[in-house]
Every structure is written in structure tokens, then in C-alpha cells.
C-alpha positions in Angstrom: -2.9 3.1 31.0 -0.2 1.4 34.0 -1.4 0.4 36.9 0.2 2.7 39.6 3.1 1.1 41.7 4.4 0.3 44.9 7.9 -1.1 46.0 7.8 -1.4 49.9 10.7 -4.1 50.7 11.2 -2.0 54.7 12.6 -4.2 57.4 14.5 -6.8 55.8 17.7 -8.1 55.7 17.9 -9.5 52.2 19.8 -12.2 53.2 16.5 -14.1 51.8 13.8 -13.0 49.6 10.8 -12.5 51.3 8.1 -11.4 49.8 6.8 -11.8 45.8 5.8 -8.7 43.6 4.2 -7.2 40.9 5.4 -4.8 38.9 3.5 -2.9 36.7 4.1 -4.0 33.6 6.8 -5.8 31.5 10.1 -3.1 31.7 9.7 -2.7 35.2 9.2 -6.4 35.6 12.4 -6.5 33.6 13.9 -4.2 36.2 13.0 -6.4 38.8 15.4 -8.8 37.2 18.3 -7.3 36.6 18.5 -6.0 40.3 19.8 -9.2 41.1 17.1 -10.1 44.5 16.6 -13.2 42.7 20.2 -14.2 42.8 22.7 -16.3 44.8 22.6 -14.5 48.8 25.2 -16.2 50.2 26.9 -13.7 53.0 30.0 -14.2 50.6 27.5 -11.7 48.4 26.0 -9.7 51.4 28.5 -5.9 50.2 27.0 -6.3 46.7 23.1 -8.2 48.3 22.7 -4.5 50.4 23.9 -2.0 47.6 20.2 -0.2 46.2 20.2 -1.3 43.1 21.1 1.3 39.9 18.1 -0.5 37.9 15.5 0.0 40.0 15.6 3.8 37.8 13.5 1.7 35.9 10.7 1.5 38.3 9.3 4.3 35.7 5.5 3.9 36.7 6.6 4.2 41.3 4.6 6.3 43.4 5.4 4.8 46.5 9.1 3.4 47.1 10.2 2.2 51.4 13.3 0.3 51.5 13.3 1.3 55.0 15.3 -0.6 58.2 16.8 -2.9 55.5 20.6 -3.2 55.9 21.4 -1.0 53.1 24.5 0.4 52.2 26.6 2.0 50.1 25.6 5.5 48.2 22.2 6.3 47.1 22.6 5.8 43.0 21.5 8.6 40.9 18.7 6.5 38.6 16.9 7.0 41.9 16.4 10.4 39.5 14.9 8.6 37.0 11.0 7.9 39.2 9.8 11.4 38.5 5.9 9.3 39.3 8.0 9.1 43.7 4.9 10.7 45.4 7.1 9.1 48.6 10.2 7.9 49.1 11.4 6.5 52.1 15.5 4.9 53.3 15.7 5.8 56.6 17.4 3.3 58.9 20.2 2.1 57.0 24.2 2.5 56.3 23.8 4.8 53.1 26.8 7.1 53.0 27.9 9.1 50.3 26.1 12.3 48.7 22.8 13.4 47.9 22.5 12.9 44.1 22.2 16.2 42.4 19.3 13.7 40.5 17.1 13.3 43.6 16.4 17.2 42.4 13.9 15.4 39.3 11.4 13.6 41.5 8.8 16.7 41.6 6.0 14.8 42.6 8.0 13.7 46.0 5.4 14.9 49.5 7.1 12.6 52.1 11.4 12.4 51.8 12.6 10.2 54.8 16.1 9.5 54.2 16.5 9.7 58.4 19.6 7.5 60.6 21.9 6.7 57.7 25.4 7.9 57.2 25.1 10.3 54.2 27.6 12.9 53.9 28.5 16.4 51.2 25.9 18.9 51.5 22.5 19.6 50.5 22.4 20.2 46.2 20.6 23.3 46.0 18.5 21.3 43.2 16.5 19.8 46.8 14.1 23.5 46.0 13.0 21.8 43.3 11.0 19.7 44.9 8.3 21.9 46.0 5.4 19.3 46.8 7.3 18.3 49.7 5.5 17.9 52.8 7.3 16.5 54.7 11.4 16.3 55.0 14.1 14.3 57.5 17.3 14.4 57.8 18.2 13.5 61.1 21.1 11.7 62.2 23.8 12.1 59.4 26.4 13.6 58.6 25.7 16.5 56.9 27.5 19.3 56.5 27.7 22.3 54.5 25.2 25.8 54.5 21.6 25.2 54.5 21.2 26.4 50.8 19.1 28.6 50.5 16.8 27.4 47.5 14.8 25.7 51.0 13.2 28.7 50.6 11.2 27.1 47.6 9.9 24.3 49.6 6.2 26.3 50.8 4.6 22.5 50.4 6.6 21.8 53.6 5.0 21.6 57.2 7.5 19.2 58.2 11.3 19.7 58.1 13.8 17.7 60.8 17.0 17.4 60.5 19.0 16.9 64.1 22.0 15.2 64.5 23.8 16.5 61.6 27.1 19.0 60.6 25.7 22.0 59.4 27.0 25.1 59.2 27.2 28.9 58.4 24.0 30.8 58.9 20.2 30.0 58.4 19.2 31.3 55.4 16.7 33.7 56.4 14.7 32.0 53.1 13.3 29.2 54.9 10.7 32.2 57.2 9.1 31.3 52.9 8.2 28.3 54.9 5.1 29.5 55.7 2.4 26.5 56.4 5.7 25.1 58.4 4.9 23.2 61.7 7.7 21.6 63.0 11.5 22.7 62.6 13.9 20.9 64.3 17.9 21.5 63.6 18.9 20.3 67.0 23.2 19.8 67.8 24.2 21.2 64.3 26.9 23.7 63.8 25.4 27.2 62.8 26.7 30.0 63.9 24.7 33.1 63.3 21.8 34.7 64.5 18.6 33.7 64.3 16.5 35.7 61.2 14.0 37.9 61.7 12.2 36.1 58.9 11.2 33.3 61.2 8.6 35.4 62.7 7.2 34.6 59.3 6.4 31.3 59.7 3.3 31.5 61.8 1.9 28.0 61.6 4.9 26.3 63.7 4.4 24.4 66.9 7.3 23.2 67.6 11.1 25.5 67.5 14.0 23.4 68.4 17.4 24.7 67.4 19.2 24.1 71.2 23.2 22.7 70.9 24.3 25.2 67.9 26.2 28.0 68.1 23.9 30.3 68.2 24.1 34.4 68.9 22.4 37.9 69.6 18.7 38.4 70.8 16.0 36.4 69.9 14.8 38.8 67.2 11.2 40.2 68.5 9.4 39.0 64.5 9.3 35.7 66.5 6.3 36.9 69.0 3.9 36.7 66.0 3.9 32.9 66.6 0.6 32.3 68.2 0.8 28.6 68.2 4.1 27.6 69.7 3.5 25.2 71.8 7.7 24.2 71.8 10.3 26.1 71.4 13.9 25.5 72.4 16.8 27.4 71.6 19.4 25.9 74.7 23.1 27.1 74.5 22.7 30.7 73.0 24.6 33.0 73.4 23.1 36.8 73.2 24.8 39.3 73.4 21.4 41.5 74.2 18.3 40.9 77.0 15.2 38.9 75.4 13.2 41.1 73.4 9.6 42.1 75.2 8.2 42.1 72.3 8.2 38.1 72.8 5.0 36.9 74.0 3.7 33.9 72.7 
């Protein structure tokens, strides 16, 4: 039986190789060697050095990958979608660019996905809806755009969903109301332009509900009065066209 493999290289600059790793099989050892991390680390090769190597997709036993705070740039290699045993993926606080690969939807065992504080662009792929075991999804502070995919409503195990400071437009999909285990919903400073869906009143475990600095309009749905566990709600700078509903008592 193959050993469980954890790869944590967080908080490195990768100008030197600072610690050894013990791959669980010869295949994984070869994949790490082929990645080039033991090669020339001179400043002349810095641009190549800081890319996430596509050969990480060969680490088929990997369950946890942490490359946060490591000065990586470039795009997310689509081969990360081969890591089908992955439970935790943290690529936060780097300089990653480009779109989220469709292949991320292959990581069906993923429980935690953190891509915050990068320069990721483009729309969220519909395939994110395949990650039905996700408990935490953090896309904070990127350049993501387009509309939220309705398939996010399939992430019924999700408890923490953060994506402030992006450029998401359009409507908040009513399917988000399916996320009945959600505790924190933070979508501050995007470009949503719509009423607040009444279906959000179904998220009865919600404690933090943060939507300020968008272009929302209309009334606060009376259904939000069902959110009895709310501790913080900030809907600031919304253009209300009718008064607060008299049933909103939280």
C-alpha cells in the first residue's frame, strides 16, 4: 500500500532548496527530480524557477499540497487535476496568474482550497461544482471576473466561502441558498448588480454575511429573518428601493 504523501513547501523563496522530502514511491521520487527543483538556482533562472512544475501532477498519492508564501508566478498547471487523492491545496500568497484550470474539478476529495492573494483572472469554471466535499473555499484578493457559476450550489458541505476583492459581476445565483452548512459568506468589493436572492434565507447556519461594496439593489428579503445564527451582517452601500421588511428580526 502506498504511503500518504504530504508536500509542504510554504514560506520559501526557492532561491535555495531548504529541506529534503521523502516521496512514497520511486514514481513520485522521479517526478520530484524531473521538476528541476534540484537544478540550477541562479538568479538568471529565477523566472523558470518560480513556476509551479507541471510534473507535480505525477504525485498520485499526494493528499496535502502547501505552496503558500513561496513567490510562485505563472499559471496553475492543468496537471494538478491529476492529484485525485488531494484533500488540501494551499497556493495562497503567491503571484499566480491566468485562469483556473477546468481540471481542478477532478479533485473530488478536496476539503480545503485556498487560492487567495494571487493575480488569478478569468471566470470561475463550472467544474468547481464537482468539488462536493469542499468545506473551505478561499478566493480572496484576485482578479477573477465573470459571473458566479450556479454549480457552486452543489457544494453542500461548504462552511467557509470567501472571495472578497475580485471583479465578479452579474447576479448572485439563487443556488447558493443550497449551502445550508455555510457559516461564513464573504463577497465584499465585487461588482454584483442584482437584488439579494431570497434563497439566502435558507443558510440558517450563517454567522458572518458580508456583501458590502457591491452594486446590489432592491429590498432585504424577508427570508433573511430566518438566519438566527447571524453575528455579523454588512450589506453596506446597497441602493434600497423599498424599506427594510418588518419581519427582519435577527
